[in-house]
N, C-alpha and C positions, 0 to 999 in steps of 0.2 A: 243422534242424526236423523235429520227429517227425510224420508223416502218421499216426499215430494220435489225434493231438489234433486233426486238422481236424473240422468240422462235418460228419456224415455224414446222408443222405438217413434213414437208420432204423438202429434195432439198438444207438444208443448211450444209455445210461441216462443221464439228468438227473441231476446233481449236486445235492444238498440239495434234491430235492424240484420242483425249478424245471422250467419247460414247456421243451423244445425248440423255438426258432424256426422258422420256415418252410422249405422246402427250400433255398430258395436263400441262406440264410445270415441272411436280414434278420429281424428281430424282426417280433412281429406289429403289436405296440401302440407301436413307436416307443421311444426311450430317454428315463426321466425327467431332468428337468432337474438334481436333484440327483444322479445317476449321472453328468452328463455333468461336473459341477463335481469330482467324485471321480477321474475319469479320468484328468487331469493328474500328479494324485496318485500311482496306481498306476504310470504311465508312468516318475515319475522314480526310485520304488522299483524297477521293472524294469530301468532303465537302469546304477542302484547294483549291482543283482546281477549285470548281464552285464558288468561291468566288473571285477569281481571273479571272473569265470570261473564263476560259477554257471549251469548248462544248463537244472535243472530245480527246480522251487521249489513246497513244499506252500503250498496256501491259507492256513496259520496262519503260515507265516514271512513270505510276502507282505503278508497283512494288518498283522502287526506291524511290518514295515517301512514301512507305509501309513498307519500310525496308527488303522486300522479293526477293527472285528472279521471275522472269517473269514465268517461268516454274511453278512454285507452284501456283502461283496468277491464269495462266490460268487455272490449276487444279481445285483450290477452286473454281472459279467461273463458272467452268462447272456443280459445284454440283448446281447452283441454274439455269441452263438452260439460262444464259447470254452468248453469244458468240458476239466478236467484227466482224467488218468485216475486212478480210484482207488487208493489206497497210490502212487501214484507223482508226481503233483502235475502241474504247470502246465509247457510249455516256454517257458523266458523268452524265448527270440529271437521265437517265434511271436506270444507276447502282444505283445511290443513291437510288432510289425508290426500286429495287428488294433486295438491301442489307438490305435495312430497313425493308421492307416487311418480308423477312426471320429472322429478328431479332425481329420481333412482334413490330417495332417502327411506324408503321402506325395508332397507337390508343395511348390515354394518358395513363400511366400506373400509378396510384394512388399510391403515397410514402408517408411513414411517419418515421420521422426522431425521434428517440429518443434518447436524449441528447442534450442541448441545449447549451452548452459551446462555447468555441471559435470555435471548428471544426464543431460542429451542426451549428451554426450561419452562419458560410463560406460555408457550403455546402446547406444552405436555399437560401442564397444570390446568390446562383452562377447561371445565367442567360441563361446557355446554356441546362439546364434540359429540359426546355419547348419545343425547337427547336428539341430536340433530340426525344421525345416522351415519356418524363417523368412530372408529378405534382405533386410537393410537398403537399400533402393533409393536416397533421397535423406535429404540432410539439410538444413533451412530454419532462417532465425534472421532478425533485423530487425536485427541490429548490424552497423554497417559495418566495425566493428573485427573481428566474426569471418568475416562474408560474403567469402566466397574462400578462404578457409583450408581445410586437409586436416584432414580428422578420418575415421580408419579407413578412409583410401583413398577418402574421397569428398571431394570440394568443398561444401562450404557454401554454398548457393543462399540468394537473398533470398525471403523470404516472400511476396513478391509474384507469385513463379513458381509458387505451390504448385497452382493449377489446370492448369497446364501441364506440371507434375510429374507429376500425379497420374495425367493423361490417358496422357504419355510412358510412364511406368512401368507403368502397369495397377494401379496402387496398390489393395491391398485392404484394408490395415489403416493407419490413422493412430494414433500415439503424441502425447501431447500432454504437452511436457516444459517450458512457458513456464509466466510468473508466472500467478497466479490472473486478474489484471486483463483479461488478452487471450486466456485459454483459451477461454470463450465464442465469440470471434469467430474464433477459429480454428477450432473445431470446427463452428460455421456455414458456414465453407466449406471444410471438408473435406465435411460431407455435401452439402453443394452441387455439390459436384466429382463425386460418386459415391461415396464412400467411407461403407460400412454399420458399419463394425466400429472402435470409436474405445477405444484403452487413453489412460486420463486419470490424469496424476501430479499435476497441478494441485489447490491444495486448494479445490476449487470443485465444485458439482455442476452437472453438465452438464444442459441442455434438449435434449433431440433430438427428432426427431419420432418415429413408429412406423414399426418396422422398421429401427432402428439401435441396434446393440449398444453400451452402454458399460460397461467395466471400470473401476473406479475403485480406484488404488494409492495410501492416504493415509500414508506413512512416520511422519508426526508422531502420527497416532491410533493406530497399533500401537505407538510407544514409549510413548503414555501408557497403555494398556493393560498393558504391561508395568512401567509406574512402578508402575500401580495393585497389580498381583500382588508386586512386590518390596515395596512398602508394609505389603501384608496379612503377609507373611512376614516383616517386620521386626518388626511389631507381636505378631505371635504367638510372638517369640521373645524378646520384653522383660519381664523380671520385672515384677510385677505384686504388692506385699504380700507378697514371698517366693514368688510362684508363678507359674509362666508363662501370658500371656493367652493365649487360646484365639482364634486368627484368625477361626472361625465365630461368635464372639461380638462382633467388633468391628465 
């Protein structure tokens, strides 16, 4: 870690005209939601660089890896109080620490997965959660054929134990991997048990009270969007009256 990349009280020039944060490293006006949404993307790119043994990265290179322009990246990072050295770049390890800290990933967040079908099993067996600050503490299901079985070193418990499991493991995040028909009821129980962050894989828009954050992952929608773009490319490459059809005109 390079100490000259640490925010200082004075004497460090802002990059790209961005204002310095307060002396304690905290931004004056908080982090915009759009910036928060991009921080995990930057973190993923930084992990990739670290795995390749890259110790210092220029803003242009990091921006390209994250799929944003360098001016936006520098502005986003300015909200963290992190500044690179002109002509040198950003310290990769330090940025990993900073971004992880701001995302709350320097602690292990206990997670419960409700739904131990194919998707729930895949999530439980994904090894990347631990290194990213998440710990799968429990899995729940209602199928008698699944309850009691072992998945990723966890014994699947009956969904009737949801409230007790949340309290016992101090669950912070609930993952819903159930069929759509039961997703809202599961969400209601998670919220009543004190869970305020929910990741929903069910193909259903959940209704939650104010103060509860829900992130929805719908794989079928993403596939449909990809199908749309694939179709556009197909139409654009199809000869029409001896000429290629222009996708933009479709």
